[in-house]
C-alpha positions in Angstrom: -21.2 -40.0 -12.1 -17.2 -39.7 -11.5 -14.9 -42.6 -11.8 -12.9 -41.4 -8.6 -13.2 -39.0 -5.7 -10.2 -37.1 -7.2 -12.0 -36.6 -10.6 -15.3 -35.4 -8.7 -12.8 -32.9 -6.9 -11.4 -31.8 -10.3 -14.9 -31.1 -11.6 -15.7 -29.1 -8.4 -12.6 -27.2 -8.7 -13.0 -26.4 -12.4 -16.6 -25.1 -12.4 -16.7 -23.5 -8.9 -13.5 -21.6 -9.9 -14.9 -20.7 -13.4 -18.2 -19.4 -12.2 -17.3 -17.3 -9.2 -13.5 -16.7 -10.2 -14.4 -13.5 -11.8 -15.7 -12.3 -8.5 -12.7 -13.7 -6.6 -10.1 -11.8 -8.8 -11.9 -8.6 -8.2 -11.9 -9.3 -4.5 -8.3 -10.2 -4.4 -7.1 -7.2 -6.5 -8.9 -4.6 -4.7 -8.1 -6.3 -1.5 -4.5 -6.0 -2.3 -4.9 -2.3 -3.1 -6.7 -1.9 0.1 -3.7 -3.0 2.0 -2.3 0.6 1.1 -5.7 2.4 1.0 -4.5 5.2 3.1 -1.4 5.7 1.0 -3.6 5.8 -2.2 -5.6 8.3 -0.5 -2.9 10.5 0.0 -1.9 10.1 -3.6 -5.4 11.0 -4.8 -6.0 14.1 -2.4 -2.9 16.1 -2.4 -4.2 18.4 0.2 -3.8 15.3 2.5 -0.1 14.9 1.8 1.3 15.4 5.2 2.4 13.0 8.1 0.0 10.9 10.0 -1.7 12.8 12.9 -2.8 11.5 16.3 -6.3 12.0 17.6 -6.7 15.9 18.3 -8.0 17.6 21.1 -11.8 17.0 21.5 -12.2 20.3 23.8 -10.5 22.6 21.3 -11.1 21.1 17.8 -13.3 18.1 17.6 -16.3 19.2 19.6 -16.8 22.4 17.2 -16.4 20.2 14.2 -19.0 17.6 15.5 -21.6 20.4 16.1 -21.2 21.5 12.4 -22.1 18.0 11.0 -25.4 17.8 9.2 -27.2 14.6 8.4 -26.7 13.1 4.9 -29.2 14.6 2.5 -30.0 11.2 1.0 -30.6 9.5 4.3 -32.6 12.5 5.4 -34.8 12.4 2.5 -35.3 8.5 2.8 -36.2 8.9 6.6 -39.6 10.5 5.7 -40.9 6.9 5.3 -39.7 6.2 9.0 -41.7 8.8 10.9 -45.3 9.6 11.5 -44.9 13.5 11.2 -43.0 15.6 8.8 -39.3 15.9 9.7 -37.9 19.2 11.1 -35.2 20.8 8.8 -31.7 19.1 8.7 -30.1 21.8 10.7 -32.8 21.2 13.6 -32.2 17.4 14.1 -30.4 16.7 17.4 -27.4 14.6 17.4 -27.5 11.6 19.6 -24.0 10.2 19.1 -20.5 11.4 17.9 -17.6 9.3 16.8 -14.1 9.9 15.4 -11.7 7.2 13.9 -8.0 7.3 12.9 -5.2 4.9 12.3 -1.3 5.2 12.6 -1.4 5.9 8.8 -4.2 8.5 8.6 -3.0 12.3 8.1 -6.7 13.3 7.9 -9.5 12.4 10.5 -12.8 11.0 9.5 -15.6 12.0 12.1 -19.4 11.4 12.2 -22.5 11.9 14.0 -25.9 9.9 14.5 -29.3 11.9 14.6 -32.4 10.7 16.2 -35.6 10.7 14.2 -38.6 12.3 16.1 -42.1 10.4 16.2 -40.8 7.2 14.6 -43.2 4.6 13.2 -41.3 1.6 14.9 -39.9 2.8 18.2 -37.9 -0.6 18.3 -36.1 0.1 15.1 -32.9 1.9 14.4 -34.4 5.4 13.9 -31.2 7.3 13.1 -29.9 9.2 10.2 -26.2 9.8 9.8 -23.7 12.6 8.9 -20.0 12.4 8.2 -17.0 14.6 7.2 -13.3 14.4 6.8 -11.1 17.2 8.6 -7.6 18.3 8.9 -6.7 17.1 12.5 -4.2 20.0 12.6 -6.5 22.9 12.1 -10.0 21.5 11.8 -10.5 22.5 8.3 -13.0 20.4 6.1 -11.8 18.5 3.3 -14.5 18.9 0.5 -16.6 15.7 0.5 -16.5 15.3 -3.3 -12.8 14.7 -3.3 -13.1 10.9 -3.3 -10.6 8.9 -1.2 -9.8 6.4 -3.9 -8.3 3.9 -1.4 -10.4 3.7 1.6 -13.5 5.1 0.0 -13.7 3.2 -3.1 -11.2 0.4 -3.6 -11.6 -0.9 0.0 -15.4 -1.3 0.0 -15.3 -2.5 -3.6 -13.3 -5.7 -2.5 -16.0 -6.7 0.1 -19.3 -5.3 -1.3 -18.7 -4.8 -5.1 -20.6 -1.6 -4.5 -23.8 -3.4 -5.1 -26.0 -1.8 -2.2 -29.5 -3.1 -3.2 -30.5 -5.5 -0.3 -26.8 -5.8 0.6 -26.5 -8.2 -2.4 -22.8 -7.3 -2.9 -21.9 -8.7 0.6 -23.6 -12.0 -0.1 -22.1 -12.4 -3.6 -18.6 -11.9 -2.0 -19.6 -14.2 0.8 -20.7 -16.9 -1.6 -17.4 -16.3 -3.6 -15.4 -17.1 -0.3 -17.0 -20.1 0.5 -16.3 -21.3 -3.1 -12.7 -20.3 -2.7 -12.4 -22.6 0.3 -13.9 -25.4 -1.5 -11.6 -24.7 -4.4 -8.6 -24.6 -2.3 -9.3 -28.0 -0.6 -10.3 -29.6 -3.8 -7.2 -28.2 -5.5 -5.0 -29.8 -2.8 -6.8 -33.2 -3.6 -6.4 -32.8 -7.4 -2.7 -32.1 -7.1 -1.1 -35.2 -5.5 2.4 -34.2 -6.2 2.2 -30.8 -4.5 5.8 -30.5 -3.6 7.2 -31.4 -7.0 4.8 -28.7 -8.5 5.9 -26.2 -6.1 9.2 -26.0 -7.9 8.1 -26.5 -11.5 7.4 -23.6 -13.8 8.1 -24.1 -17.4 7.5 -20.8 -19.4 9.0 -22.0 -22.5 6.4 -24.5 -22.7 3.0 -24.2 -24.7 0.8 -21.7 -23.1 -1.5 -24.5 -21.6 1.4 -26.2 -19.7 3.0 -22.9 -18.5 -0.3 -21.4 -17.4 -1.1 -24.5 -15.3 2.4 -24.6 -13.9 1.9 -20.9 -12.8 -1.5 -21.6 -11.5 -0.2 -24.5 -9.4 2.8 -22.5 -8.2 0.9 -19.3 -7.0 -1.8 -21.4 -5.6 0.4 -23.6 -3.4 3.0 -20.8 -2.4 0.2 -18.6 -1.3 -2.2 -21.5 0.1 -2.2 -20.7 3.7 -2.7 -17.0 3.0 -5.6 -17.4 0.6 -7.2 -19.9 3.0 -6.8 -17.5 6.0 -8.2 -14.5 4.0 -11.3 -16.2 2.7 -12.2 -17.7 6.2 -11.4 -14.5 8.1 -13.5 -12.5 5.7 -16.4 -14.9 6.4 -15.9 -14.4 10.1 -16.0 -10.6 9.9 -19.1 -10.6 8.0 -20.9 -13.4 9.9 -23.3 -10.9 11.4 -24.6 -10.3 8.1 -24.9 -13.8 6.8 -26.3 -15.1 10.0 -28.0 -12.1 11.7 -29.4 -14.1 14.6 -29.3 -11.1 17.0 -31.9 -9.4 15.0 -33.9 -12.5 14.2 -34.6 -15.6 16.3 -32.4 -14.5 19.1 -33.5 -10.8 19.3 -35.4 -11.3 22.7 -32.0 -12.7 24.1 -30.0 -10.1 22.5 -32.1 -7.2 24.0 -32.0 -9.1 27.5 -28.1 -9.3 27.1 -28.1 -5.4 26.6 -30.0 -4.7 29.6 -27.7 -7.1 31.7 -24.8 -5.5 30.2 -26.1 -1.9 31.2 -26.6 -3.0 34.8 -23.0 -4.6 34.9 -21.1 -1.8 33.3 -23.1 1.2 34.5 -23.4 2.4 30.7 -26.9 3.5 29.9 -28.7 2.2 27.0 -31.4 5.0 26.6 -31.2 8.8 27.1 -32.6 10.2 30.3 -34.5 13.0 28.5 -32.8 15.6 30.7 -30.5 18.2 29.1 -26.8 18.1 30.3 -23.4 19.6 29.6 -20.3 17.4 28.6 -17.2 18.2 30.8 -13.6 18.1 29.5 -13.1 14.9 27.1 -9.4 15.7 27.0 -9.2 14.9 30.7 -10.9 11.5 30.0 -8.4 10.8 27.2 -5.5 11.6 29.5 -6.9 9.2 32.2 -7.5 6.4 29.7 -3.9 6.8 28.4 -2.5 6.7 32.0 -4.5 3.3 32.5 -3.2 1.9 29.3 0.4 2.9 30.4 -0.1 1.3 33.7 -0.8 -2.1 31.8 2.3 -1.4 29.6 0.3 -0.8 26.5 0.7 1.9 23.8 -1.5 4.8 24.3 -2.5 6.1 20.9 -6.2 6.8 20.7 -7.9 5.1 17.7 -11.5 5.4 18.3 -13.6 7.9 20.3 -17.4 7.8 20.8 -19.9 10.0 22.6 -23.1 8.5 23.3 -26.5 10.5 24.4 -25.0 13.9 23.3 -26.1 16.8 25.6 -28.3 14.3 27.9 -27.8 13.5 31.6 -27.0 9.9 30.5 -23.9 11.2 28.4 -21.1 8.6 28.1 -17.6 8.9 26.4 -15.8 5.8 25.3 -12.0 6.0 24.5 -10.5 3.2 22.5 -6.8 2.5 22.0 -5.6 2.2 18.4 -3.9 -1.3 19.1 -1.1 -1.0 16.5 1.3 -3.0 18.7 -0.6 -6.4 18.3 -2.5 -8.4 15.7 -5.8 -8.8 17.4 -8.2 -5.9 16.9 -8.8 -5.0 20.5 -9.5 -1.5 21.7 -9.2 -2.0 25.5 -11.9 0.8 25.9 -12.4 3.0 29.0 -15.8 4.5 29.5 -16.6 7.6 31.3 -19.6 9.5 32.5 -19.8 12.4 30.2 -21.1 14.9 32.8 -18.7 14.1 35.5 -15.6 12.7 33.9 -15.9 9.6 36.3 -14.8 6.2 35.0 -17.8 3.9 34.6 -16.3 1.0 33.2 -12.9 -0.5 31.8 -13.1 -3.3 29.2 -12.1 -6.4 30.9 -9.5 -9.1 29.3 -11.0 -10.9 26.4 -12.3 -14.3 26.8 -10.7 -17.3 24.9 -13.5 -17.2 22.2 -13.4 -13.5 21.8 -9.5 -13.6 21.8 -9.8 -16.0 18.7 -12.4 -14.0 17.0 -10.4 -10.9 17.6 -7.1 -12.3 16.4 -8.7 -13.8 13.1 -10.3 -10.3 12.6 -7.0 -8.6 13.2 -5.1 -10.8 10.7 -7.6 -9.8 8.0 -7.7 -6.0 8.8 -4.0 -5.7 9.4 -4.2 -2.5 11.6 -1.0 -3.3 13.2 2.4 -1.5 12.5 4.4 -4.0 10.4 5.4 -2.6 7.0 7.1 -5.7 5.8 4.0 -8.0 6.7 1.9 -5.4 4.9 3.9 -5.9 1.7 3.6 -9.8 2.2 -0.2 -9.3 2.2 0.0 -7.2 -1.0 2.0 -9.6 -2.8 -0.2 -12.7 -1.6 -3.2 -10.9 -2.8 -1.7 -10.4 -6.3 -0.6 -14.0 -6.2 -4.3 -14.9 -5.7 -5.1 -12.9 -8.7 -2.4 -14.5 -10.8 -3.7 -18.0 -9.7 -7.2 -17.4 -10.9 -6.1 -15.6 -14.0 -3.9 -18.5 -15.0 -6.8 -20.9 -14.1 -8.8 -19.0 -16.9 -6.2 -19.2 -19.5 -5.7 -22.9 -18.8 -9.4 -23.6 -19.1 -9.4 -21.8 -22.5 -6.3 -23.2 -23.8 -7.5 -26.8 -23.1 -10.7 -26.5 -24.8 -10.4 -24.0 -27.5 -9.5 -26.3 -30.3 -12.4 -28.6 -29.5 -14.7 -25.7 -29.2 -13.5 -24.3 -32.6 -14.1 -27.6 -34.3 -17.5 -27.8 -33.0 -18.5 -24.4 -33.6 -19.1 -23.8 -29.9 -18.3 -20.3 -28.4 -17.6 -21.3 -24.7 -13.9 -20.8 -24.9 -14.1 -17.3 -26.7 -16.6 -15.9 -24.1 -14.6 -17.3 -21.2 -11.6 -15.7 -22.6 -13.4 -12.4 -23.2 -14.8 -12.4 -19.6 -11.2 -13.2 -18.3 -9.5 -10.4 -20.2 -12.2 -8.0 -19.0 -12.0 -9.1 -15.5 -8.2 -9.5 -15.2 -6.6 -6.9 -17.3 -9.7 -4.6 -17.9 -9.9 -4.3 -14.1 -6.5 -2.9 -14.0 -7.0 -0.8 -16.9 -10.3 0.9 -15.2 -8.2 1.2 -12.0 -5.5 3.2 -13.7 -8.0 5.2 -15.6 -9.5 6.4 -12.3 -6.1 7.4 -11.2 -5.4 9.4 -14.4 -8.9 11.0 -14.2 -8.0 11.9 -10.6 -5.0 13.9 -11.7 -6.7 15.4 -14.7 -10.0 16.6 -13.1 -9.7 20.1 -11.4 -10.1 19.9 -7.6 -12.7 22.6 -7.7 -14.8 20.8 -10.0 -18.3 20.2 -8.7 -19.2 16.5 -8.4 -15.6 15.5 -8.8 -15.9 12.1 -7.1 -18.9 11.3 -9.5 -16.5 11.9 -12.5 -14.0 9.7 -11.2 -16.4 6.8 -10.6 -17.7 7.3 -14.2 -14.2 7.0 -15.6 -13.7 3.7 -13.6 -16.9 1.9 -14.6 -17.0 3.3 -18.1 -13.4 2.3 -18.8 -14.2 -1.2 -17.5 -17.2 -1.5 -19.6 -15.2 -0.3 -22.6 -12.5 -2.9 -21.7 -15.2 -5.6 -21.9 -16.4 -4.5 -25.2 -12.8 -4.5 -26.5 -12.2 -7.9 -25.2 -15.4 -9.3 -26.7 -14.5 -7.7 -30.1 -10.9 -8.8 -30.0 -11.5 -12.5 -28.9 -12.9 -13.5 -32.3 -9.7 -15.3 -33.3 -10.6 -17.8 -30.6 -13.3 -19.2 -33.1 -10.4 -20.6 -35.1 -8.5 -21.7 -32.1 -5.9 -18.8 -32.3 -4.9 -16.7 -29.3 -6.8 -13.4 -28.6 -4.8 -10.3 -29.0 -6.8 -8.6 -26.4 -4.4 -9.7 -23.6 -1.3 -8.1 -25.2 -3.2 -4.9 -26.3 -4.7 -4.3 -22.8 -1.3 -5.1 -21.1 0.1 -2.4 -23.3 -2.5 -0.1 -22.3 -1.9 -0.9 -18.6 2.0 0.2 -19.2 1.0 3.4 -20.8 -1.6 4.5 -18.2 0.5 3.5 -15.4 3.4 5.9 -16.7 0.7 8.6 -17.5 -0.5 8.5 -13.9 3.1 9.0 -12.6 3.7 11.9 -15.0 0.4 13.5 -14.2 1.1 13.3 -10.4 4.3 15.1 -11.1 2.7 17.7 -13.4 -0.1 18.5 -11.2 1.4 18.5 -8.0 5.1 18.8 -8.4 5.7 15.7 -6.4 8.1 13.8 -8.6 10.0 10.9 -7.3 13.2 12.8 -6.6 11.4 15.0 -4.2 9.2 12.5 -2.5 12.1 9.8 -2.1 14.5 12.7 -1.1 11.9 14.0 1.6 11.4 10.2 2.7 7.7 10.6 1.9 7.0 7.0 1.1 3.2 7.0 0.9 3.2 9.0 -2.5 6.7 7.7 -3.5 5.6 4.2 -2.9 2.5 4.5 -5.1 4.6 6.0 -8.0 7.2 3.3 -7.7 4.6 0.6 -7.7 2.9 2.1 -10.8 6.2 2.2 -12.6 7.2 -1.4 -11.6 3.7 -2.4 -12.9 4.2 -0.5 -16.2 7.5 -2.5 -16.9 5.8 -5.9 -16.0 2.9 -5.1 -18.3 5.0 -3.8 -21.0 7.3 -7.1 -20.8 4.2 -9.2 -20.7 2.7 -7.3 -23.6 6.0 -7.8 -25.5 6.2 -11.5 -24.7 2.6 -12.1 -25.8 3.2 -10.3 -29.2 6.4 -12.1 -30.0 5.1 -15.5 -29.1 1.8 -15.2 -31.3 3.3 -16.5 -34.5 4.9 -19.6 -32.8 1.7 -20.2 -30.9 -0.4 -20.1 -34.1 2.1 -22.5 -35.8 1.7 -24.8 -32.9 -2.0 -24.7 -33.0 -2.1 -25.3 -36.6 -0.3 -28.5 -36.2 -2.6 -29.5 -33.2 0.4 -30.2 -30.9 -0.3 -32.7 -28.2 -0.6 -31.8 -24.6 2.7 -31.7 -22.9 
């Protein structure tokens, strides 16, 4: 079928990249934004614009907040199908677990609760509904749930689930795209035999086809280790979804392991069914921090869990934030909730667990290292540029042939590329603009913001489909330049609207050293300049490009 192994790799690289490249560019772009998800949250929710806070006092602030949590209404209604008798009112469901999670970049605190379902149809299933809220850790004040955290609540899950929740399909699509990306990276290395020469070659003055290929090679080679690591680590993180052996063929072994773990650690798996009271959790936190200090570890609490609430088998688990290392290891200390006695302290990781936690930590980057965080951001955008230039090269290489034969393949690839690459950025900026235009008191505010995002992205696709008609005559589509110009306008509007709606202009935020908001505004302005220059370059080069296409210039 192919004359050589290299040609077969070329075919694989081209078509695998084309089919799932649209997914990959979304994953890379919103993965890049997720590097600064907490900072985007502060920009989007002005009431959260204060310094990051440590885990607050459980006894004074968290416990009252936990007891005010109600089950999520949608989960509560869906739970009717899981029980044999009518459910009691939401307010009467008893909590079985509480949790609180924070990072060194979080000014607000996310807390949640799990509620047991009485009379379940399947006692072996996970018979719980959940509730959550976000609070100000300084006062316990509840942040309204319809104020969408754009970074951690929308962009971050979009990059690994695409917000397709039906049967978990989004996770599977992203997982398939990650596998394809690994294949594309390997096949790309095989294709490009002169890797080091191409690393230093970028000829923007050449025809679009040549310069797009140069930039595709450059961004792919420079960030090759980064791209490979992120694709592989993403698959490792979600391996439990792709290979759920603990819930299928190995479930008996998994259940036996849980019982063995209960016997070894002293942490009860099931509730005793006897009411009991929780003693001071603050004292348990202090003991955990003392133990971490004895091991020369930082003592910030990142995650706190209370199991079997108000039961004699109460346990409290306190996990370290672990911001001083790459590996996502919590070094948990576990207590008996009714006495404060230490039941178990997590032992050192095994070699296999250490590798897994290190790979996971590389991907999630919970560590404190701002320069490395910026490298992650730039590496993710390099991935977007690599994929986008791959689309452009595919179109430029085939557009004259398709135009001559009357085929529409190049046109629709170009339209999808415009809608996915620039249209995705336009939709993101439209969401930021909507965030600053909508009143904070508007009911269902989060729904309007999501509508602005998806609606704008859909309009961007229609615009791209309409404006790519010149591709029928092998001419350049003006959709790229028009959407780049729109990106520049929307980015500037977002910065101005932030100033107008909150008073937090750049002179104030930079002067106060409040970089979470200043950094977002500066990034938006830099993006606006780059988009404007790109639009200008595309507009100015169009006449020359048309002339070259008319002459049918040879591939350089």
